[in-house]
C-alpha positions in Angstrom: 110.4 147.0 114.4 109.4 150.5 115.1 109.6 153.6 113.0 111.9 156.4 114.0 110.5 159.6 115.4 112.3 162.9 114.7 112.9 165.8 117.1 111.8 169.3 116.0 115.4 170.1 115.0 115.5 167.1 112.6 117.7 164.8 114.8 116.3 161.4 115.7 115.6 160.7 119.4 116.6 157.1 118.6 120.1 157.8 117.3 121.6 157.5 120.8 119.7 154.4 121.8 121.4 151.0 122.0 118.3 149.4 120.4 118.7 151.4 117.2 120.5 149.0 114.9 121.7 148.9 111.3 120.0 146.4 109.1 122.5 145.2 106.4 119.7 143.8 104.2 117.5 146.9 104.1 120.5 149.3 104.5 118.7 151.4 107.1 118.3 151.7 110.9 115.5 150.1 112.9 114.4 149.9 116.5 115.3 146.4 117.5 112.8 146.2 120.4 110.3 143.3 120.3 107.1 145.1 121.3 103.5 144.0 121.0 100.9 145.8 118.9 99.5 147.9 121.7 102.9 149.3 122.7 103.7 150.0 119.0 100.4 152.0 118.6 101.1 154.0 121.8 104.6 154.7 120.6 103.5 155.8 117.2 100.5 157.8 118.4 102.7 159.8 120.8 101.0 158.7 124.0 104.4 158.3 125.5 106.3 161.4 126.4 109.6 159.4 126.4 110.4 156.1 124.7 110.0 153.3 127.4 112.5 151.2 125.5 115.3 153.8 125.4 118.7 152.4 126.5 121.6 154.9 126.4 124.2 154.0 123.8 126.8 156.1 125.7 129.3 153.5 126.8 131.3 156.1 128.7 128.5 157.4 130.8 129.5 155.2 133.8 133.1 156.1 133.5 132.4 159.8 133.5 130.2 159.3 136.6 133.1 157.6 138.4 135.5 160.4 137.8 
């Protein structure tokens, strides 16, 4: 599970991702992507400009596009 990065305004980039899930046991959110150690290091060290695992959590995006 990956740590959560914050935008400069304090909001999390992950908050709108489908892979950002609530863990009942720990009572906090985690990235649910199963990534290897190399990918995790790249993600944490900011070598990615955008998260390669981001999946929009906006369920109505397709509907708005069809209108």
